[in-house]
Rosetta silent file (secondary structure, phi, psi, omega in degrees, C-alpha in Angstrom):
SEQUENCE: MIKQAKFIISVADASKIPNYGAPEIAIAGKSNVGKSSFINFMVNQKKLAKTASETVSTMLINYFEINNGEYYFTDLPGYGYAKVGRQEKQKWGGLIETYFQSSENLINVFVLVDIRHEPTEDDKMLVKYLYAMSIPFTLIATKADKLSRSQREKSKQVIANALGVGTKDIILTSSSEKIGKDDVLARIDTLLEATRA
SCORE:     score description
SCORE:     0.000 S_00000001
   1 L     0.000  136.947  178.292   92.732   85.798   90.165 S_00000001
   2 L  -101.898  111.400 -177.625   91.476   87.002   93.523 S_00000001
   3 L   -98.485  -26.721 -175.757   87.761   86.242   93.877 S_00000001
   4 L  -144.418  141.153  175.988   87.402   86.526   97.642 S_00000001
   5 E  -151.227  136.421  174.860   89.310   88.282  100.412 S_00000001
   6 E  -149.020  148.870  176.610   88.545   88.900  104.054 S_00000001
   7 E   -72.577  136.407 -178.463   90.344   90.113  107.142 S_00000001
   8 E  -110.060  -54.758 -173.249   90.904   87.311  109.662 S_00000001
   9 E  -159.686  152.246  169.364   93.001   88.455  112.627 S_00000001
  10 E  -110.321  136.891 -178.175   95.523   90.998  113.929 S_00000001
  11 E  -121.713  126.365  178.431   98.460   89.675  115.940 S_00000001
  12 L  -109.906  -14.345 -174.045  100.520   91.809  118.337 S_00000001
  13 L  -114.364  123.712 -176.140  102.210   88.999  120.254 S_00000001
  14 H   -58.943  -26.532 -178.398  104.881   86.859  118.580 S_00000001
  15 H   -77.231   -8.345 -176.384  103.755   83.815  120.584 S_00000001
  16 H  -110.234   20.798  178.912  100.291   84.002  119.000 S_00000001
  17 L   -66.767  121.814 -175.011  101.277   83.795  115.323 S_00000001
  18 L   -80.541  165.634  174.612   98.670   81.435  113.789 S_00000001
  19 L  -129.020  107.274 -177.994   99.179   78.570  111.366 S_00000001
  20 L   -93.916    0.231  176.007   96.381   78.217  108.829 S_00000001
  21 L    68.552   24.095  178.804   98.137   75.479  106.861 S_00000001
  22 L  -135.581  155.633 -178.562   98.049   77.460  103.596 S_00000001
  23 L   -56.757  143.442  178.058  100.734   79.456  101.724 S_00000001
  24 E  -121.373  135.435  172.369  101.414   82.950  103.031 S_00000001
  25 E  -113.649  114.407 -179.179  102.692   85.952  101.105 S_00000001
  26 E   -84.038  145.627  178.711  103.994   88.611  103.496 S_00000001
  27 E  -119.063  114.148 -173.506  103.724   92.283  102.592 S_00000001
  28 E  -124.021  154.185  177.475  106.518   94.394  104.048 S_00000001
  29 E   164.624  167.934 -178.289  107.653   97.982  103.700 S_00000001
  30 E   -71.791  161.335  178.350  108.198  101.226  105.501 S_00000001
  31 L   -56.818  139.641  178.587  105.284  103.149  106.982 S_00000001
  32 L    68.432   17.880  175.361  103.274  105.067  104.366 S_00000001
  33 L   -79.002  -14.961  178.726  104.776  103.153  101.420 S_00000001
  34 L   105.217   29.207 -179.153  101.223  102.144  100.493 S_00000001
  35 H   -63.316  -46.863 -179.206  100.900   98.594  101.843 S_00000001
  36 H   -64.417  -42.645  177.608   97.217   98.934  102.712 S_00000001
  37 H   -61.803  -38.453  178.430   96.435  100.611   99.386 S_00000001
  38 H   -62.750  -46.954  179.562   98.329   97.815   97.625 S_00000001
  39 H   -61.493  -47.790 -179.672   96.316   95.119   99.411 S_00000001
  40 H   -59.903  -40.093  177.818   93.015   96.890   98.693 S_00000001
  41 H   -62.672  -45.891 -176.665   94.036   97.295   95.034 S_00000001
  42 H   -65.918  -37.577 -175.980   94.962   93.619   94.681 S_00000001
  43 H   -94.649   -0.995  177.259   91.738   92.326   96.253 S_00000001
  44 L    63.564   39.062  174.703   89.522   94.948   94.584 S_00000001
  45 L  -132.324  140.843 -174.991   88.109   96.293   97.829 S_00000001
  46 L   -79.133  -28.562 -170.556   88.445   99.888   99.004 S_00000001
  47 L  -130.191   22.273 -179.904   88.528   99.349  102.746 S_00000001
  48 L   -64.883  -50.613  176.582   89.691   95.807  103.493 S_00000001
  49 L   -99.591  138.474 -178.640   93.071   97.027  104.785 S_00000001
  50 L   -77.108  138.958 -173.830   93.156  100.224  106.807 S_00000001
  51 L  -102.790 -175.369 -165.765   95.171  103.026  105.243 S_00000001
  52 H   -29.449  -50.842 -172.926   97.556  105.801  106.286 S_00000001
  53 H   -64.623  -17.005 -178.513   95.584  107.737  108.892 S_00000001
  54 H  -108.012   50.559 -173.031   95.235  104.561  110.947 S_00000001
  55 H   -58.578  -24.915  179.117   98.958  103.821  111.221 S_00000001
  56 H   -55.521  -32.463 -177.954   98.433  102.144  114.586 S_00000001
  57 H   -67.189  -20.116 -178.520   96.992   99.167  112.688 S_00000001
  58 H   -85.421    3.881  175.797  100.344   98.646  110.982 S_00000001
  59 H   -90.815   11.942  179.219  101.981   97.848  114.327 S_00000001
  60 L  -125.374  163.419  167.166  100.351   94.435  114.105 S_00000001
  61 E   -92.127  120.158 -179.953  100.557   91.507  111.722 S_00000001
  62 E  -104.435  127.735 -178.982   97.229   91.489  109.880 S_00000001
  63 E  -100.957  130.134  177.404   96.078   88.266  108.225 S_00000001
  64 E  -122.283  123.674  178.024   93.864   88.343  105.125 S_00000001
  65 E   -82.448  131.411 -179.436   92.326   85.155  103.751 S_00000001
  66 E  -116.161  134.943  177.910   92.354   84.966   99.946 S_00000001
  67 L    50.277   51.994  175.597   90.075   82.762   97.830 S_00000001
  68 L    55.231   40.735  174.563   88.516   80.978  100.812 S_00000001
  69 L    92.363    9.922  175.911   91.821   79.916  102.308 S_00000001
  70 L   -61.701  -41.309  173.610   93.772   79.122   99.121 S_00000001
  71 E  -159.169  176.002 -177.651   96.461   81.424  100.520 S_00000001
  72 E  -130.527  144.778  164.032   96.910   84.386  102.873 S_00000001
  73 E   -93.555  131.213  171.783   98.345   87.879  102.720 S_00000001
  74 E  -113.936  112.864 -177.994  100.148   88.754  105.940 S_00000001
  75 E   -88.392  111.211 -174.546  100.506   92.513  106.280 S_00000001
  76 L   -85.570  157.048  178.745  103.585   93.138  108.435 S_00000001
  77 L   -56.474  135.952  176.908  104.139   96.175  110.685 S_00000001
  78 L   -70.108  137.907 -179.667  105.436   99.169  108.763 S_00000001
  79 E  -102.820  163.184  176.917  108.985  100.125  109.740 S_00000001
  80 L    78.775   19.291 -179.536  110.621  103.536  110.024 S_00000001
  81 L   -77.631  114.850 -168.108  107.599  105.300  111.522 S_00000001
  82 L   -62.461  -32.310 -171.998  109.141  108.471  112.973 S_00000001
  83 L   -83.544    2.715 -176.080  106.646  109.123  115.788 S_00000001
  84 L  -101.706  138.471 -179.553  107.176  105.799  117.521 S_00000001
  85 L   -69.274  165.036 -175.851  109.680  105.351  120.362 S_00000001
  86 H   -60.745  -40.484 -178.683  112.670  103.053  120.213 S_00000001
  87 H   -61.974  -42.228  179.387  111.143  100.480  122.548 S_00000001
  88 H   -65.048  -41.307  178.663  108.043  100.204  120.369 S_00000001
  89 H   -60.813  -42.530  179.516  110.200   99.858  117.241 S_00000001
  90 H   -63.898  -37.999 -178.609  112.160   97.035  118.863 S_00000001
  91 H   -61.642  -49.786 -176.396  108.922   95.347  119.875 S_00000001
  92 H   -82.494  -19.562  169.877  107.457   95.231  116.412 S_00000001
  93 H   -63.533  -40.673  177.572  110.869   94.576  114.814 S_00000001
  94 H   -65.369  -35.707  178.299  110.971   91.480  117.011 S_00000001
  95 H   -63.164  -44.884  178.766  107.448   90.568  115.885 S_00000001
  96 H   -62.367  -46.577 -177.466  108.506   90.702  112.218 S_00000001
  97 H   -63.221  -42.584  178.100  111.650   88.671  112.866 S_00000001
  98 H   -61.787  -41.049  178.083  109.758   86.028  114.833 S_00000001
  99 H   -60.050  -48.682 -179.275  107.237   85.777  112.018 S_00000001
 100 H   -59.517  -38.065 -175.399  109.989   85.286  109.411 S_00000001
 101 H   -82.121  -26.149 -172.152  111.683   82.633  111.520 S_00000001
 102 H  -106.837  -18.260 -177.504  108.626   80.744  112.691 S_00000001
 103 L   -68.749  123.717  179.066  106.102   80.798  109.836 S_00000001
 104 L   -84.983  -10.237 -171.949  105.974   77.371  108.221 S_00000001
 105 L  -112.199   -0.082 -177.878  103.825   78.647  105.364 S_00000001
 106 E   -67.449  121.310  179.484  105.698   81.752  104.175 S_00000001
 107 E  -109.332  -19.082 -178.603  106.452   81.373  100.458 S_00000001
 108 E  -168.432  151.369  173.770  107.470   84.931   99.524 S_00000001
 109 E  -114.506  122.575  172.236  107.812   88.450  100.888 S_00000001
 110 E   -85.855  108.661  179.794  106.529   91.319   98.786 S_00000001
 111 E   -93.250  112.788 -177.766  108.911   94.141   99.687 S_00000001
 112 E   -93.385  130.705  174.521  107.229   97.449   98.850 S_00000001
 113 E  -129.134  151.109  179.430  109.359  100.524   98.124 S_00000001
 114 E   -81.383  119.122 -175.212  108.271  104.006   97.031 S_00000001
 115 L   -59.917  -22.112 -175.001  109.356  104.471   93.399 S_00000001
 116 L   -79.313  -14.591 -173.586  109.978  108.190   93.989 S_00000001
 117 L  -127.371  150.396  172.368  112.739  107.683   96.541 S_00000001
 118 L   -64.628  142.228  179.509  115.979  105.785   96.842 S_00000001
 119 L   -53.505  140.857 -178.967  115.491  102.803   99.189 S_00000001
 120 L   -78.534  171.289  175.608  116.055  103.703  102.851 S_00000001
 121 H   -60.554  -36.060  178.019  118.565  102.056  105.190 S_00000001
 122 H   -64.181  -40.404  177.395  115.614  100.112  106.646 S_00000001
 123 H   -60.878  -46.327 -178.235  114.708   98.839  103.152 S_00000001
 124 H   -63.752  -39.966 -179.618  118.304   97.752  102.554 S_00000001
 125 H   -63.797  -42.609  179.277  118.473   96.072  105.950 S_00000001
 126 H   -61.440  -47.316 -178.714  115.281   94.105  105.271 S_00000001
 127 H   -63.561  -40.963  176.940  116.514   92.886  101.878 S_00000001
 128 H   -60.824  -42.211  179.351  119.902   91.903  103.347 S_00000001
 129 H   -61.232  -45.524 -178.887  118.082   90.009  106.102 S_00000001
 130 H   -63.563  -41.199  174.781  115.895   88.143  103.590 S_00000001
 131 H   -59.844  -47.890 -176.411  118.977   87.197  101.545 S_00000001
 132 H   -62.556  -34.955 -178.495  120.782   86.040  104.702 S_00000001
 133 L   -91.195    2.792 -177.709  117.822   83.931  105.828 S_00000001
 134 L    55.785   41.430  176.596  117.250   82.555  102.283 S_00000001
 135 L   -99.173  119.257 -178.551  113.687   83.896  102.274 S_00000001
 136 L   -65.874  143.974  179.893  112.465   84.522   98.707 S_00000001
 137 E  -143.134  161.915  177.319  111.133   88.005   98.013 S_00000001
 138 E  -127.945  130.928  179.314  109.653   90.137   95.251 S_00000001
 139 E   -89.984  128.558 -179.904  110.321   93.876   94.952 S_00000001
 140 E  -124.742  119.153  179.222  107.285   96.028   94.267 S_00000001
 141 E   -94.893  115.817 -176.525  107.690   99.738   93.548 S_00000001
 142 E   -89.504  169.569  174.296  104.530  101.604   94.537 S_00000001
 143 L    62.881   35.248 -178.990  103.129  104.994   93.437 S_00000001
 144 H   -61.615  -24.627 -179.523  104.273  104.589   89.810 S_00000001
 145 H   -66.227  -16.855 -177.643  101.598  107.089   88.735 S_00000001
 146 H   -77.611  -10.786 -177.928  103.637  109.865   90.390 S_00000001
 147 L  -123.138  155.066  173.847  106.385  109.598   87.738 S_00000001
 148 L   -73.559  166.969 -178.583  106.522  109.767   83.934 S_00000001
 149 H   -57.647  -43.363 -178.838  107.402  106.602   82.013 S_00000001
 150 H   -68.047  -37.094  177.439  111.013  107.704   81.480 S_00000001
 151 H   -65.672  -36.041  178.977  111.374  108.662   85.146 S_00000001
 152 H   -59.029  -43.983 -178.612  110.035  105.252   86.165 S_00000001
 153 H   -64.109  -40.464  177.729  112.824  103.495   84.271 S_00000001
 154 H   -64.096  -44.308 -179.284  115.466  105.686   85.915 S_00000001
 155 H   -65.041  -37.394  176.961  113.973  105.085   89.355 S_00000001
 156 H   -57.583  -42.660 -179.587  113.847  101.351   88.726 S_00000001
 157 H   -65.237  -40.615  178.429  117.577  101.425   88.060 S_00000001
 158 H   -61.744  -45.568 -179.911  118.241  103.388   91.263 S_00000001
 159 H   -64.198  -45.341 -179.506  116.214  100.876   93.307 S_00000001
 160 H   -59.382  -45.173 -179.783  117.864   97.887   91.601 S_00000001
 161 H   -64.166  -42.086 -176.844  121.357   99.266   92.281 S_00000001
 162 H   -67.143  -33.123 -173.103  120.564  100.086   95.916 S_00000001
 163 H  -107.255    1.950  174.503  119.085   96.663   96.687 S_00000001
 164 L    69.997   40.382  177.283  121.310   94.459   94.542 S_00000001
 165 L  -129.494  172.124  174.973  118.679   93.132   92.142 S_00000001
 166 L   -86.923  155.821  179.753  117.985   93.397   88.414 S_00000001
 167 H   -63.098  -27.698  179.849  115.496   95.929   87.040 S_00000001
 168 H   -72.400  -12.396  179.599  113.426   93.014   85.684 S_00000001
 169 H   -88.025    3.112 -177.518  112.971   91.837   89.270 S_00000001
 170 E  -111.202  126.341  176.963  110.964   94.956   90.165 S_00000001
 171 E   -99.835  126.997  178.165  107.215   95.171   89.560 S_00000001
 172 E   -89.348  135.670  178.518  105.796   98.689   89.211 S_00000001
 173 L  -136.668  157.686  168.570  102.370   99.351   90.699 S_00000001
 174 E  -149.666  118.945  179.912   99.920  102.166   91.290 S_00000001
 175 L   -72.052  -31.426 -177.810   96.702  101.581   93.184 S_00000001
 176 L   -76.803  -35.664 -179.249   95.214  104.888   92.003 S_00000001
 177 L  -100.217    4.603  177.385   96.013  104.398   88.300 S_00000001
 178 L    58.240   47.379  179.430   95.533  100.594   88.377 S_00000001
 179 E  -101.756  134.486  168.192   99.069   99.849   87.185 S_00000001
 180 L    90.226   -1.268 -175.936  100.777   96.482   87.649 S_00000001
 181 H   -61.104  -46.350 -179.270   97.946   94.341   88.973 S_00000001
 182 H   -60.653  -37.748  179.379   98.246   91.666   86.272 S_00000001
 183 H   -65.175  -41.150  179.588  102.004   91.439   86.847 S_00000001
 184 H   -68.265  -43.157  179.216  101.528   90.917   90.581 S_00000001
 185 H   -62.922  -37.451  177.615   98.765   88.333   90.062 S_00000001
 186 H   -64.231  -39.256  177.725  100.992   86.472   87.585 S_00000001
 187 H   -64.349  -42.944  178.156  103.753   86.453   90.194 S_00000001
 188 H   -61.338  -44.701  178.879  101.352   85.072   92.808 S_00000001
 189 H   -57.740  -43.833  179.458  100.231   82.334   90.390 S_00000001
 190 H   -61.798  -43.100 -179.888  103.871   81.342   89.785 S_00000001
 191 H   -64.087  -42.741 -179.238  104.538   81.200   93.535 S_00000001
 192 H   -68.325  -38.691  177.455  101.447   79.092   94.215 S_00000001
 193 H   -59.508  -39.649 -179.197  102.242   76.713   91.350 S_00000001
 194 H   -64.156  -31.533  179.508  105.682   76.135   92.850 S_00000001
 195 H   -73.981  -23.442 -178.635  104.092   75.067   96.152 S_00000001
 196 H   -87.460  -16.870 -173.857  101.951   72.502   94.355 S_00000001
 197 L   -67.687    0.000    0.000  104.828   70.999   92.362 S_00000001
């Protein structure tokens, strides 16, 4: 259960990645996949994370303290944003990679994909990278309210096939229709329990 959440810091420089000594769950995904909406939905606040129109904020790593420092959400820069130049993409790609390699507290990456679309090459590249680096991740399909129940199952299969996972490994969510919150919280509880074992 998430009782408290607050924004702590934005980091643009890989050398300034903080260490709060508590488990971190990173939230990754392409631009406009709904990362900010997902965070706001999970913490039950409408404006904790800035949403779509403020895409500039997703070019930083944003740290959110959960339950008074029990753990942190780290919102990673959104990838695949069309209006950004190659140099900028490389810069924040390097920021993400440095974070993955240097964070001592990262316990899982929530990889967000849009349920309506087949995963992009960037999505596939991220998942391959996480496999290669042995970084555990959880797949979360956002915007489930946009599809009927039968369409959701078909889309789940498409995502699973594209990313090399089982359909049971994908959690469906919708921030607008309040779908999937309990499943995500249960996943977080399991991850935190494993760190205490």
